[in-house]
C-alpha positions as CSV (number, residue, x, y, z in Angstrom):
1,X,40.9,-51.2,-19.7
2,X,41.4,-49.6,-23.3
3,X,41.0,-45.7,-23.5
4,X,37.8,-46.3,-26.0
5,X,36.6,-49.0,-23.4
6,X,36.7,-46.5,-20.2
7,X,35.0,-43.6,-22.5
8,X,32.4,-45.9,-23.2
9,X,31.2,-46.4,-19.9
10,X,29.2,-43.8,-17.7
11,X,31.8,-43.0,-14.8
12,X,30.3,-40.1,-13.0
13,X,33.2,-37.5,-12.6
14,X,34.8,-37.0,-8.6
15,X,32.2,-36.0,-6.5
16,X,33.4,-32.7,-4.7
17,X,32.4,-31.0,-1.4
18,X,30.6,-28.8,-2.9
19,X,28.4,-31.2,-4.7
20,X,27.9,-32.8,-1.3
21,X,26.4,-30.0,0.2
22,X,24.1,-29.4,-2.5
23,X,23.0,-33.0,-2.8
24,X,22.2,-33.3,1.0
25,X,20.6,-29.6,1.2
26,X,18.5,-31.6,-1.5
27,X,17.9,-34.1,0.6
28,X,17.0,-32.4,3.7
29,X,14.8,-30.0,2.0
30,X,13.0,-32.8,0.5
31,X,12.2,-34.3,4.0
32,X,11.3,-30.8,5.4
33,X,8.5,-30.7,2.6
34,X,7.3,-34.3,3.2
35,X,7.2,-33.1,6.8
36,X,4.5,-30.0,5.8
37,X,2.4,-31.7,3.0
38,X,0.0,-33.3,4.0
39,X,-0.4,-37.2,3.2
40,X,-2.8,-36.9,0.6
41,X,-2.7,-35.1,-2.8
42,X,0.0,-33.7,-4.5
43,X,-1.1,-30.1,-5.9
44,X,-4.2,-29.6,-4.2
45,X,-2.9,-30.4,-0.6
46,X,-0.1,-28.3,-1.1
47,X,0.9,-25.6,2.0
48,X,0.1,-22.2,1.3
49,X,2.3,-19.7,2.2
50,X,-0.7,-17.3,2.0
51,X,-2.6,-19.3,4.6
52,X,-4.8,-16.9,7.2
53,X,-2.1,-16.8,9.9
54,X,-3.9,-15.6,13.5
55,X,-2.4,-12.4,14.7
56,X,-0.1,-11.7,18.0
57,X,-3.2,-10.5,20.2
58,X,-6.7,-9.5,19.1
59,X,-6.4,-6.7,16.7
60,X,-9.5,-4.6,15.7
61,X,-8.9,-3.9,11.9
62,X,-8.2,-7.5,9.7
63,X,-7.8,-5.7,6.3
64,X,-6.1,-2.1,5.0
65,X,-7.0,0.0,2.1
66,X,-4.3,2.6,1.3
67,X,-5.8,5.6,-0.4
68,X,-2.2,7.1,-1.4
69,X,-2.3,10.2,-2.9
70,X,1.1,10.2,-5.6
71,X,2.9,14.0,-5.1
72,X,1.7,15.4,-1.7
73,X,-1.0,17.3,-1.4
74,X,-1.0,20.3,0.3
75,X,-1.9,20.4,4.0
76,X,-2.6,23.7,4.5
77,X,-5.3,23.6,2.0
78,X,-7.1,20.7,2.4
79,X,-7.5,19.6,6.3
80,X,-5.2,21.6,8.4
81,X,-6.7,25.3,8.3
82,X,-3.8,28.0,9.1
83,X,-5.9,31.7,9.0
84,X,-2.1,33.3,9.4
85,X,-1.4,32.9,6.3
86,X,-4.5,35.0,5.2
87,X,-3.1,37.5,7.7
88,X,0.4,37.3,6.0
89,X,-0.1,36.5,2.8
90,X,2.9,38.1,0.6
91,X,5.0,38.8,3.0
92,X,8.6,36.5,4.2
93,X,8.5,33.7,6.6
94,X,9.7,35.1,9.5
95,X,13.4,34.9,10.5
96,X,12.3,32.9,13.2
97,X,11.6,30.0,11.1
98,X,15.0,29.4,9.7
99,X,15.9,29.2,6.0
100,X,13.9,26.0,4.4
101,X,15.3,24.5,2.1
102,X,13.1,22.5,-0.5
103,X,14.0,20.9,-3.9
104,X,13.3,23.6,-6.0
105,X,13.0,26.7,-3.8
106,X,15.3,27.7,-1.2
107,X,13.0,29.6,1.8
108,X,13.0,33.1,0.0
109,X,9.6,33.4,-1.8
110,X,6.6,34.7,-0.1
111,X,4.0,32.8,2.4
112,X,0.7,31.7,-0.1
113,X,-2.7,32.2,1.6
114,X,-4.9,29.3,0.6
115,X,-7.4,29.6,-1.9
116,X,-10.1,27.8,-0.2
117,X,-12.1,28.3,2.6
118,X,-12.8,25.8,5.9
119,X,-15.7,25.1,6.9
120,X,-16.7,22.8,10.1
121,X,-18.6,19.5,9.7
122,X,-20.1,16.8,11.8
123,X,-20.8,16.3,15.1
124,X,-16.8,16.7,16.0
125,X,-16.9,20.3,14.2
126,X,-13.8,19.4,12.3
127,X,-12.4,22.1,9.6
128,X,-12.4,21.0,5.9
129,X,-11.6,23.0,3.2
130,X,-14.2,23.2,0.3
131,X,-12.2,21.4,-1.9
132,X,-13.4,17.9,-0.2
133,X,-17.4,18.5,0.4
134,X,-18.0,15.2,0.3
135,X,-15.6,13.7,2.7
136,X,-16.1,16.4,4.9
137,X,-19.5,15.0,5.6
138,X,-17.8,11.5,7.0
139,X,-15.6,13.9,9.3
140,X,-17.4,11.9,12.4
141,X,-15.4,8.5,11.2
142,X,-12.3,10.1,10.3
143,X,-9.1,10.7,12.9
144,X,-6.9,13.4,11.5
145,X,-3.0,13.0,12.7
146,X,-1.6,16.6,11.9
147,X,2.1,16.3,12.8
148,X,3.8,13.2,10.7
149,X,7.1,14.0,8.6
150,X,9.2,12.1,6.7
151,X,12.9,12.7,5.6
152,X,13.3,13.9,2.1
153,X,11.9,16.3,0.3
154,X,12.1,14.4,-3.0
155,X,9.4,12.1,-4.1
156,X,10.9,8.3,-4.5
157,X,12.7,8.3,-1.6
158,X,10.3,9.6,0.8
159,X,7.5,7.5,-0.8
160,X,9.6,4.5,0.3
161,X,9.5,5.8,3.5
162,X,6.1,5.4,3.9
163,X,5.9,2.1,2.3
164,X,8.3,0.5,4.0
165,X,9.9,2.4,6.4
166,X,13.2,3.6,4.7
167,X,14.4,5.7,2.2
168,X,16.0,3.6,0.1
169,X,14.6,1.3,-2.1
170,X,15.3,-2.4,-2.0
171,X,13.5,-3.1,1.6
172,X,9.5,-4.6,2.3
173,X,6.5,-2.7,1.7
174,X,4.2,-2.4,4.6
175,X,1.9,-4.3,2.8
176,X,4.5,-7.6,2.3
177,X,5.2,-7.3,5.2
178,X,1.2,-7.5,7.1
179,X,0.8,-10.4,4.5
180,X,4.0,-12.2,5.9
181,X,2.6,-11.9,9.5
182,X,-0.7,-12.4,8.8
183,X,-1.4,-14.3,5.2
184,X,-4.8,-14.1,3.5
185,X,-8.4,-15.2,4.3
186,X,-9.0,-15.7,0.8
187,X,-7.2,-18.8,-1.3
188,X,-8.8,-17.6,-4.7
189,X,-7.3,-14.0,-4.7
190,X,-4.0,-12.3,-4.4
191,X,-3.3,-11.6,-0.5
192,X,-1.8,-8.2,-1.4
193,X,-3.4,-5.8,-4.3
194,X,-2.1,-2.4,-5.7
195,X,-4.2,-0.3,-8.2
196,X,-1.9,2.2,-9.6
197,X,-3.3,5.3,-11.8
198,X,-3.8,4.0,-15.4
199,X,-2.0,7.1,-16.6
200,X,1.5,5.0,-15.0
201,X,3.0,4.6,-11.8
202,X,4.4,6.8,-9.5
203,X,7.8,8.0,-8.6
204,X,9.1,5.2,-6.8
205,X,7.9,2.7,-8.8
206,X,7.5,-0.5,-8.2
207,X,10.0,-0.9,-5.3
208,X,6.7,1.2,-2.8
209,X,5.0,-2.4,-3.0
210,X,8.4,-4.8,-3.2
211,X,8.8,-7.5,-0.9
212,X,12.4,-6.9,-0.6
213,X,14.1,-9.4,1.2
214,X,11.3,-11.2,2.2
215,X,10.2,-14.4,0.2
216,X,8.7,-13.1,-3.3
217,X,5.5,-14.5,-2.3
218,X,4.5,-11.6,-0.3
219,X,5.0,-8.7,-3.3
220,X,2.1,-6.7,-4.2
221,X,0.3,-8.0,-7.1
222,X,-0.9,-5.0,-9.4
223,X,-4.4,-5.0,-10.9
224,X,-4.9,-2.5,-13.9
225,X,-8.0,0.2,-14.6
226,X,-10.8,-1.0,-16.8
227,X,-13.5,-4.0,-17.5
228,X,-10.3,-6.5,-16.9
229,X,-8.3,-5.2,-14.3
230,X,-6.3,-9.0,-14.2
231,X,-4.5,-9.9,-17.3
232,X,-4.9,-13.4,-19.0
233,X,-7.7,-15.0,-16.4
234,X,-9.4,-17.1,-19.1
235,X,-7.3,-19.8,-20.1
236,X,-6.8,-20.3,-23.8
237,X,-9.8,-21.5,-26.3
238,X,-10.1,-25.7,-26.0
239,X,-8.1,-26.0,-22.8
240,X,-10.2,-27.6,-19.6
241,X,-10.1,-27.0,-16.0
242,X,-8.9,-31.2,-15.8
243,X,-6.1,-30.3,-18.8
244,X,-4.7,-27.1,-17.0
245,X,-4.9,-28.9,-13.6
246,X,-2.5,-31.8,-14.7
247,X,-0.9,-29.4,-16.9
248,X,0.0,-27.2,-12.8
249,X,0.9,-30.3,-11.4
250,X,3.5,-31.5,-13.6
251,X,5.0,-28.4,-13.6
252,X,5.1,-28.2,-9.7
253,X,6.4,-31.0,-9.6
254,X,9.5,-30.3,-11.9
255,X,9.5,-27.2,-10.2
256,X,10.3,-28.8,-6.7
257,X,13.0,-31.5,-8.4
258,X,15.1,-28.5,-8.4
259,X,14.1,-26.3,-5.8
260,X,17.0,-25.3,-3.5
261,X,15.8,-24.6,0.0
262,X,15.2,-21.1,0.6
263,X,14.9,-20.0,-3.1
264,X,11.4,-17.7,-2.6
265,X,11.9,-16.6,-6.2
266,X,11.2,-20.4,-6.9
267,X,8.6,-20.7,-4.3
268,X,6.6,-17.5,-5.3
269,X,6.4,-18.8,-8.9
270,X,5.2,-22.7,-8.1
271,X,2.4,-20.3,-5.2
272,X,1.8,-17.9,-7.8
273,X,1.0,-21.1,-10.9
274,X,-1.7,-22.4,-8.0
275,X,-3.1,-19.3,-7.2
276,X,-3.4,-18.3,-10.8
277,X,-5.6,-21.4,-11.2
278,X,-7.9,-20.9,-8.6
279,X,-8.4,-17.0,-9.8
280,X,-9.6,-18.5,-13.2
281,X,-12.7,-19.3,-11.5
282,X,-13.1,-16.7,-8.5
283,X,-11.6,-13.9,-9.8
284,X,-14.3,-12.8,-12.6
285,X,-16.4,-12.8,-10.1
286,X,-14.3,-10.6,-7.4
287,X,-13.9,-7.8,-10.8
288,X,-17.7,-7.6,-12.0
289,X,-18.9,-4.6,-10.7
290,X,-21.5,-5.2,-13.5
291,X,-24.5,-6.9,-10.3
292,X,-24.0,-3.5,-8.2
293,X,-26.6,-1.9,-7.9
294,X,-27.4,1.4,-9.6
295,X,-27.1,3.0,-6.3
296,X,-24.3,2.1,-5.6
297,X,-22.2,2.8,-8.4
298,X,-23.6,6.4,-8.1
299,X,-22.3,6.5,-4.4
300,X,-18.9,5.9,-6.1
301,X,-19.0,8.0,-8.6
302,X,-19.4,5.7,-12.0
303,X,-21.9,7.5,-13.6
304,X,-19.6,10.5,-13.3
305,X,-17.1,11.0,-16.2
306,X,-14.4,12.4,-14.0
307,X,-14.9,10.2,-11.1
308,X,-15.6,7.1,-12.6
309,X,-12.4,5.6,-13.7
310,X,-10.8,6.3,-9.1
311,X,-14.5,5.5,-8.6
312,X,-14.4,1.8,-10.4
313,X,-11.0,1.4,-8.3
314,X,-12.1,2.0,-5.1
315,X,-15.6,0.4,-5.1
316,X,-13.1,-3.0,-6.4
317,X,-11.2,-2.2,-3.2
318,X,-14.8,-2.5,-1.2
319,X,-15.4,-6.2,-3.3
320,X,-11.7,-7.3,-2.4
321,X,-12.0,-7.2,1.1
322,X,-15.0,-8.7,1.3
323,X,-13.4,-11.5,-0.5
324,X,-10.4,-11.6,2.1
325,X,-7.9,-9.4,0.6
326,X,-5.5,-8.5,3.2
327,X,-3.7,-5.1,1.8
328,X,-5.4,-3.0,-1.1
329,X,-3.1,0.0,-2.5
330,X,-4.8,3.0,-4.2
331,X,-2.8,5.6,-6.0
332,X,-4.4,8.8,-7.0
333,X,-1.8,10.4,-9.7
334,X,0.9,8.8,-11.7
335,X,2.9,9.2,-14.6
336,X,2.6,12.7,-15.8
337,X,3.1,15.3,-13.7
338,X,-0.6,16.4,-14.7
339,X,-2.3,13.6,-13.1
340,X,-0.6,13.7,-10.2
341,X,-1.2,16.3,-6.7
342,X,2.6,17.7,-7.6
343,X,1.0,21.6,-7.4
344,X,4.5,22.9,-8.2
345,X,2.6,25.7,-10.3
346,X,-1.4,26.8,-10.8
347,X,-2.2,25.1,-7.3
348,X,-5.7,26.2,-8.1
349,X,-6.3,23.8,-11.4
350,X,-3.9,20.8,-9.8
351,X,-5.8,20.4,-6.6
352,X,-9.4,21.0,-8.0
353,X,-8.7,18.6,-10.7
354,X,-7.0,16.1,-8.2
355,X,-10.0,16.4,-5.5
356,X,-12.4,16.6,-8.2
357,X,-11.3,13.2,-9.2
358,X,-11.0,11.8,-6.0
359,X,-13.5,13.6,-3.3
360,X,-16.7,11.5,-4.0
361,X,-15.3,8.1,-4.6
362,X,-13.1,8.4,-1.5
363,X,-16.5,9.5,0.7
364,X,-18.5,6.4,-1.1
365,X,-16.0,4.1,0.0
366,X,-16.3,4.9,3.5
367,X,-20.1,5.0,3.6
368,X,-20.5,1.7,1.7
369,X,-18.0,0.1,3.9
370,X,-20.3,2.0,7.2
371,X,-23.1,0.3,5.7
372,X,-21.9,-3.1,5.0
373,X,-20.5,-3.4,8.8
374,X,-17.0,-3.7,7.3
375,X,-15.3,-0.2,8.8
376,X,-15.1,-1.4,12.1
377,X,-12.8,-4.1,10.1
378,X,-11.2,-2.5,7.4
379,X,-8.2,0.6,8.0
380,X,-8.8,3.1,5.5
381,X,-5.4,5.7,5.4
382,X,-5.3,8.7,3.2
383,X,-2.0,10.0,2.8
384,X,1.2,11.3,0.8
385,X,4.8,10.7,0.5
386,X,4.8,14.8,2.0
387,X,2.8,17.8,2.5
388,X,3.5,21.4,0.9
389,X,5.4,24.5,1.9
390,X,3.2,27.5,3.0
391,X,5.3,29.9,0.8
392,X,4.7,29.9,-2.8
393,X,6.9,29.0,-6.0
394,X,6.4,30.8,-8.8
395,X,3.4,32.7,-7.1
396,X,0.7,29.8,-7.6
397,X,2.6,26.7,-6.4
398,X,3.8,25.2,-3.3
399,X,7.0,22.9,-2.9
400,X,7.5,20.1,-1.1
401,X,7.5,19.9,2.7
402,X,8.0,16.6,4.9
403,X,8.5,18.4,7.6
404,X,4.7,18.6,8.9
405,X,1.3,17.1,7.0
406,X,-1.5,15.0,7.5
407,X,-2.5,12.0,7.2
408,X,-6.5,10.4,8.1
409,X,-7.6,7.2,9.2
410,X,-11.1,5.6,9.4
411,X,-12.5,2.6,10.8
412,X,-10.5,-0.6,11.7
413,X,-10.1,0.8,15.6
414,X,-9.3,4.3,15.3
415,X,-11.0,6.8,16.9
416,X,-13.4,8.9,15.0
417,X,-13.8,12.8,14.7
418,X,-10.1,13.0,16.9
419,X,-7.7,15.4,15.3
420,X,-3.6,14.3,16.9
421,X,-0.4,16.2,16.7
422,X,-0.3,20.0,15.0
423,X,1.8,22.1,13.1
424,X,3.1,25.0,13.5
425,X,1.6,28.8,13.2
426,X,2.0,28.6,9.4
427,X,1.9,25.1,8.5
428,X,5.5,24.7,8.2
429,X,6.5,22.1,10.5
430,X,5.0,19.4,13.4
431,X,5.3,21.2,16.7
432,X,4.8,19.1,20.4
433,X,4.7,15.6,19.4
434,X,5.9,15.0,15.8
435,X,5.5,11.2,14.2
436,X,7.9,9.5,12.0
437,X,7.1,6.6,9.3
438,X,8.1,3.8,11.9
439,X,5.1,5.8,14.7
440,X,3.0,5.3,11.4
441,X,3.8,1.8,10.9
442,X,3.7,0.5,14.6
443,X,0.3,1.8,15.3
444,X,-1.0,-0.2,11.8
445,X,0.3,-3.4,12.9
446,X,-0.9,-2.7,16.6
447,X,-4.6,-1.9,15.2
448,X,-4.0,-5.6,13.3
449,X,-2.9,-7.1,16.4
450,X,0.7,-7.5,15.2
451,X,3.0,-6.7,17.8
452,X,6.4,-5.5,15.9
453,X,9.3,-6.5,18.0
454,X,7.5,-9.8,16.7
455,X,7.1,-9.3,13.2
456,X,10.6,-10.2,12.2
457,X,12.5,-11.6,9.1
458,X,16.1,-12.9,9.2
459,X,17.9,-11.2,6.7
460,X,22.2,-11.3,6.3
461,X,22.4,-12.4,10.1
462,X,20.1,-9.4,11.2
463,X,16.3,-9.9,12.5
464,X,15.1,-7.0,10.1
465,X,11.3,-5.4,11.5
466,X,9.1,-2.9,9.5
467,X,9.6,-0.5,11.8
468,X,13.7,-1.1,12.2
469,X,14.9,0.3,15.6
470,X,11.4,0.9,17.0
471,X,8.3,2.9,16.1
472,X,6.2,4.0,18.8
473,X,2.2,3.2,18.1
474,X,0.1,6.0,18.8
475,X,-2.2,5.8,21.4
476,X,-4.1,8.5,20.9
477,X,-5.7,7.2,17.6
478,X,-7.1,3.8,19.2
479,X,-10.5,3.9,20.1
């Protein structure tokens, strides 16, 4: 055979060992996929990685709404009153407390009393600052934990620790772990929804709701503020659902032909295309608030300029819970410092602004969930990446304090009207039993019916968990 004849033939080059492994993997993957898919229907019957899964044991909560106060509200000015600050106002921190170094102060600034007063509310008699007149009316439904701590004085690492359990970025967020463990009760909406402040994302950015090394399908889906929370929801003009279905089926087939077992990015893309198609018929109704009564809109503060935006997101969170969304995170604060709780100066102006934006909507959310019978199965969390120091910064502000701060919980199986843990006389550090973010996460998993030691994912040869080497569920919180 001449050289010309040889070139004219379709002769395959020699097959390498790598080719054999790749082709074999494709074949095994196809066999595995075929065993998972039902025998009829290609797209309509595709396995949904977000399908609802049973918990490890019966849990009290089915869904979570996490209200994240970006920047760190001051615990001694909100939910942890410290009369000693009034007594020692303007004096240095006693030497027995040691030197306290934060991000911008070095422990040599004077103590600063709270500009607000505290009053007792409810049958439980819990003390709440006058900053929160509406949330104060809900104290009989709230469980306060006053001795949480994180391990960084810097916003982003502390945010990562609250959301993922680690101070470094790149680990799966709590919402991702929960949707990985339980899936979603809705086939037509995302399992995990994130609603940032319209002015911008928090300092930690998207890793706060990322999936890390978990399959990418478990990352949070961002809803924006305004009348159209989901971009590009409507199909192009003239494109019928039938045409979209055919196009999607063809695209799915092409994607699956190229899929390699373990390619979570491609799997997430396939799943997201299918979900996006289903959302076109379901999501418009879910995010349409026009049919809500005037009384409900007023309950969330939609009739007032300063509460309307956050109130809209809180109302949307309730609607998503009703429709089976598993984990919802609302951020209060983000973008410029002027629109978050980071009160390094003008503590009064900052906290009155941020509380004014959120107090009524948050109380409305609690009352509305309770009225609709949803609070028992919905765990509501209010908290941040840290609190603030009892000493002043610049005379009228406070620096970051990760050593002891307050979060509160409602519904979802927590003990209402209770206080757990405490900080010292000045509100600087947790005393007695202090609770880490591993304990925080272990408690949430417990309420959802998930065993922290059975919720794991093999990554780089190690069984990774949300709580890493283990947290302890806060038993005093459980009803």
